[in-house]
Backbone as CSV, one residue per row, in Angstrom:
resi,resn,N_x,N_y,N_z,CA_x,CA_y,CA_z,C_x,C_y,C_z
1,MET,-203.582,111.217,-40.855,-203.355,109.825,-41.240,-204.703,109.207,-41.630
2,PRO,-204.744,108.525,-42.721,-206.026,107.923,-43.135,-206.508,106.876,-42.129
3,ARG,-207.802,106.684,-42.104,-208.376,105.729,-41.149,-207.893,104.314,-41.397
4,ILE,-207.689,103.955,-42.649,-207.256,102.587,-42.944,-205.872,102.315,-42.365
5,ALA,-205.015,103.319,-42.342,-203.678,103.143,-41.769,-203.784,102.931,-40.258
6,VAL,-204.653,103.688,-39.606,-204.849,103.521,-38.158,-205.400,102.124,-37.870
7,LEU,-206.345,101.685,-38.696,-206.923,100.353,-38.515,-205.861,99.264,-38.676
8,ILE,-205.007,99.411,-39.662,-203.952,98.420,-39.886,-202.982,98.396,-38.708
9,ILE,-202.613,99.562,-38.183,-201.695,99.624,-37.045,-202.315,98.962,-35.816
10,VAL,-203.584,99.240,-35.568,-204.264,98.640,-34.412,-204.333,97.120,-34.566
11,LEU,-204.654,96.660,-35.767,-204.726,95.211,-35.990,-203.360,94.555,-35.788
12,LEU,-202.305,95.198,-36.265,-200.966,94.644,-36.077,-200.591,94.583,-34.602
13,LEU,-200.962,95.603,-33.838,-200.666,95.600,-32.403,-201.433,94.487,-31.686
14,VAL,-202.690,94.294,-32.047,-203.497,93.246,-31.406,-202.941,91.871,-31.742
15,ILE,-202.627,91.650,-33.018,-202.096,90.346,-33.426,-200.735,90.100,-32.770
16,GLY,-199.896,91.127,-32.713,-198.601,90.991,-32.063,-198.743,90.667,-30.585
17,GLY,-199.708,91.305,-29.916,-199.947,91.018,-28.504,-200.417,89.590,-28.285
18,LEU,-201.283,89.105,-29.169,-201.759,87.726,-29.035,-200.629,86.733,-29.264
19,VAL,-199.770,87.008,-30.215,-198.629,86.117,-30.457,-197.700,86.125,-29.252
20,LEU,-197.470,87.311,-28.684,-196.600,87.401,-27.509,-197.181,86.621,-26.334
21,LEU,-198.467,86.775,-26.101,-199.091,86.056,-24.992,-199.080,84.548,-25.220
22,SER,-199.224,84.120,-26.465,-199.264,82.680,-26.734,-197.887,82.046,-26.610
23,THR,-196.811,82.836,-26.674,-195.475,82.261,-26.581,-194.892,82.363,-25.175
24,LEU,-195.575,83.045,-24.256,-195.059,83.152,-22.898,-195.145,81.801,-22.204
25,PRO,-194.141,81.450,-21.405,-194.203,80.169,-20.690,-195.297,80.207,-19.624
26,ARG,-195.988,79.111,-19.494,-197.059,79.007,-18.499,-196.562,78.195,-17.305
27,ALA,-197.148,78.456,-16.150,-196.796,77.694,-14.949,-197.343,76.275,-15.097
28,GLN,-196.472,75.304,-14.921,-196.876,73.907,-15.029,-196.927,73.296,-13.628
29,PRO,-197.981,72.565,-13.307,-198.032,71.908,-12.002,-196.968,70.820,-11.907
30,THR,-196.338,70.721,-10.750,-195.283,69.724,-10.577,-195.863,68.352,-10.266
31,HIS,-197.051,68.305,-9.704,-197.704,67.032,-9.437,-199.206,67.254,-9.385
32,SER,-199.932,66.176,-9.606,-201.384,66.291,-9.560,-201.862,66.140,-8.122
33,ILE,-202.976,66.766,-7.847,-203.564,66.697,-6.508,-204.683,65.663,-6.544
34,GLN,-204.573,64.659,-5.715,-205.591,63.624,-5.660,-206.246,63.655,-4.287
35,VAL,-207.566,63.735,-4.305,-208.314,63.806,-3.061,-209.338,62.679,-3.045
36,ASP,-209.416,61.967,-1.938,-210.423,60.931,-1.800,-211.791,61.573,-1.643
37,VAL,-212.746,61.085,-2.413,-214.089,61.621,-2.349,-214.951,60.653,-1.547
38,ALA,-215.599,61.163,-0.519,-216.449,60.328,0.308,-217.727,59.985,-0.463
39,GLN,-218.081,58.681,-0.448,-219.282,58.250,-1.131,-220.498,58.473,-0.228
40,PRO,-221.620,58.872,-0.811,-222.841,59.027,0.016,-223.244,57.677,0.621
41,ALA,-223.854,57.730,1.804,-224.214,56.505,2.523,-225.253,55.696,1.780
42,ASN,-226.126,56.349,0.993,-227.197,55.614,0.319,-226.882,55.376,-1.161
43,ALA,-225.632,55.353,-1.526,-225.270,55.096,-2.925,-225.463,53.617,-3.245
44,HIS,-225.987,53.350,-4.416,-226.238,51.948,-4.811,-225.313,51.590,-5.948
């Protein structure tokens, strides 16, 4: 098989994998986490 054909097949597999990964659903946080931050004693 010519090298250009192998290169084209590899590129198609990589692009297909990236498209597949970009369409997978991601975990969404149900709520934000809020934490009180203590202020330093000498803050002005």
